[in-house]
C-alpha positions, 0 to 999 in steps of 0.5 A, a space after each residue: 223583377 223588383 227593379 223593373 217594377 220600380 222603373 215602370 211605376 208610373 205605368 203601373 199607376 196609370 193602368 191600375 184603374 183600367 184593371 179595376 174597371 175590367 174586373 168590375 165589368 165582369 161582375 153582375 149588376 146585382 153584386 152591388 157590395 162586391 162592385 163597390 168594394 172592388 172600386 174602392 180597393 182599386 182607387 185606394 191602391 192607385 193612391 198608394 202607388 202614386 204616394 210610392 211614385 212620389 217617394 221615389 221621384 227623382 228631382 234631379 231630372 226634368 222628366 222622370 219615368 220616361 217611357 215611349 211606346 209606339 202606338 201607331 205603326 205609321 207616322 210619327 205618333 208615339 205614346 210617351 209617358 214622363 212626369 216632372 213635379 207639376 205632373 206628379 202633384 196633379 196625379 197625386 191630387 187625382 188619386 187622392 180625390 178618387 176614393 172619396 168620389 167612390 165613398 160618396 156613391 155608397 149612399 148617394 147613388 141608388 141606380 146603375 151602380 156598376 156603370 157609376 163605378 166604372 165611369 169614375 175609374 175610367 175617368 181616373 185612368 184618362 186623367 192620369 194620362 192627361 198629366 203624364 203623356 208628352 205627346 200633344 196628339 195623345 194629350 188631345 185624345 185623353 183630354 177630350 176623352 175625359 168628357 165622355 165619362 163626365 158627360 155620363 156622370 152629369 146626365 145619368 146621376 144628376 140630381 135635378 131635371 135639368 141634368 141633360 141640358 147641363 150635360 150637353 152644355 158641358 160637352 159642347 162648350 168644351 168640345 168646341 174649344 178643343 176642336 180649335 186645339 186639334 187644328 192647331 196640333 195639325 198645323 204643328 205636325 205639318 211644320 215639325 213632322 212630330 207631335 213629341 212635346 220634348 222635340 217641339 219645345 226646341 222648334 222655333 215657330 214664325 211669330 205670326 204662326 205662333 200667335 195663331 197656334 197660341 189662340 188655338 190652344 188658348 180657346 180650349 184651355 180658357 173654356 176648361 178654366 173657365 174664363 169669361 165669357 165662356 164660363 156659363 157651363 160650370 154653374 149648371 154642370 155643378 148644380 146638376 151634377 151628383 156630389 162626387 161629380 162636382 168634387 172631381 169637376 172642381 178638384 181636377 177637371 178645372 185644372 186641365 186648362 191651367 195645366 194645359 197653359 203651363 205644360 203646352 201654351 207657355 213653353 211652346 209659344 213663348 212670344 205669343 204668351 208675352 204678346 197676349 199677356 196684357 189681354 189675358 190679364 185684363 180678362 182675368 181681372 174682370 172675371 175675378 171681380 165680376 164672378 165675385 160680385 155674381 157669387 154674392 147674389 147666389 142662393 143655391 149653395 152649389 152655385 156659390 161655390 161654382 162661381 167662387 171657383 171661377 174667381 180663384 181659377 182666374 186668379 191662377 190665370 193672372 199669375 200663370 202669365 207673370 214672368 217671375 217665379 213667385 207668381 208661377 209657383 203661387 198659381 200652381 199652389 193655388 191650383 192644388 189648394 183649390 182642388 182640396 178646398 173646393 172639393 171638401 166644400 162640395 162634400 159638405 153641401 152634399 151632406 146637407 142635400 142628402 139630409 134635407 133635399 135642398 141646396 137653397 140658402 134661405 132653407 137653412 139657419 141655426 145649423 150650429 145647434 143641430 150639427 156642431 161638428 159639421 159647422 166647425 168643419 165647414 168653418 175651417 173650409 170657409 176660412 181656407 176658401 178666403 185664404 186666412 193665414 195658416 190655411 192652405 189657400 193663403 200661401 198660393 194667393 199671397 205668392 200670386 199677389 206678390 208675383 203679380 205686384 212685381 209684374 204690374 202693381 195696378 193689376 195686383 191691386 184690382 185682383 186683390 179686390 176679389 179676395 175682399 169679395 170672397 171674404 164677404 160672400 164666404 162669411 155671409 154664407 157661413 153665418 146665414 146657414 149656421 146661425 139664427 133661429 132654427 126652422 123646425 118646420 123645414 129642418 126635421 132631421 136633427 143629427 150631426 155628421 156620421 162617422 163615415 162623413 167625418 172620416 171623409 172630411 178629416 183628410 181634407 181638413 188635415 191637408 188644409 192645416 198641414 200645407 198651410 203651415 208647411 207649404 215647402 212640402 210642395 214648394 220645394 218640388 216646384 222650383 225646377 219645372 217653374 224655372 223650365 217654364 220661365 226659361 222658355 219665355 
């Protein structure tokens, strides 16, 4: 019995949020304390199970925990689960962030708490499926279904009057791109009579067909990243979303596009990936410089981190299409580090907003006097955001620039300007809100982070330092999946 549980640990990780959702659905709306406790316990249990999955992971095989379930009695559609370390790390990132989104809802959410908790558990269930399924049609279903709970999170629990517009922008932008991917999946099924990823990887498409199929997937993933010029939905979605929504949006949802490139676009369409690399590199470099300059002009705290995220994720895109192991491993590491750092920065912004109900930078000054512990935590995260050596982001960005330089030195030099600009807007943000004269007419609450708030920030700070000094904890597991991607190219 125990061996059966261990062999199906991946399935257990995936269905745990769904079981928690079902339990909470049976509760009355008024049982707020029980609902919150059950949601938190479910998310913590899922995280512990994912840690067990990591400890028992078999690095010697390409895909571990392979399980196939026929979910339609006709056709060739199968619900196939399996993970390599790429999928495993994103599962760990998702399960790590989810308990914090639940905790943030304790004080930040005052209405429809039952629906809030159910939405996040449903979101976790769908995200875990996205990183585990090995059937492109099932991937599409889960990939698109993520939109529904996130649409509700922004539209119902958003913080300002433009939240409905932001929710629709988020939904329509990503839905349009994904429809193109659905057409490409239908074309693949018509040619191969299968949607099984492992089978399709061995199929050789005609070069002209491959170019069109790649574009279908590319548009969907590019909007999710997002790349220019389809990035405008992200700042609005972040500004209008509650803090927990911003944490999950920046921490995991932005990675769906880059994960899709690594798992599907590059392995399935190696010729097209090489063919379009110069165009994608130009788009990425423009996005890095443009969004960095745009970030300097922002006065909304959330928009600053949102535009910063666009720049970092386009740096990831730049490295994804470099034909060397250094750039690819750096891109994956930066995805994970961005998921940690940007999420923690949004949590910090949420703490300020709960106290003062403003996200405008000119509103704040002199926080080092009233919130010294908060200022220290914020400083560590800002240093990580600009990739100071010894922090988690430095490893990823250093490997990306090295890998890009091996591929094209000129592109690497242009991309490095984004790092300089990120130091400019990040340090300027920190000095503006932390130093200067305290405006007592606007800032009337003089207390530092609470024990709960510090407990939320502490795991992020520990990861920032731990993986900054010991990156091999992650990098050692990336060699096999990255080698498989390079072999496909």
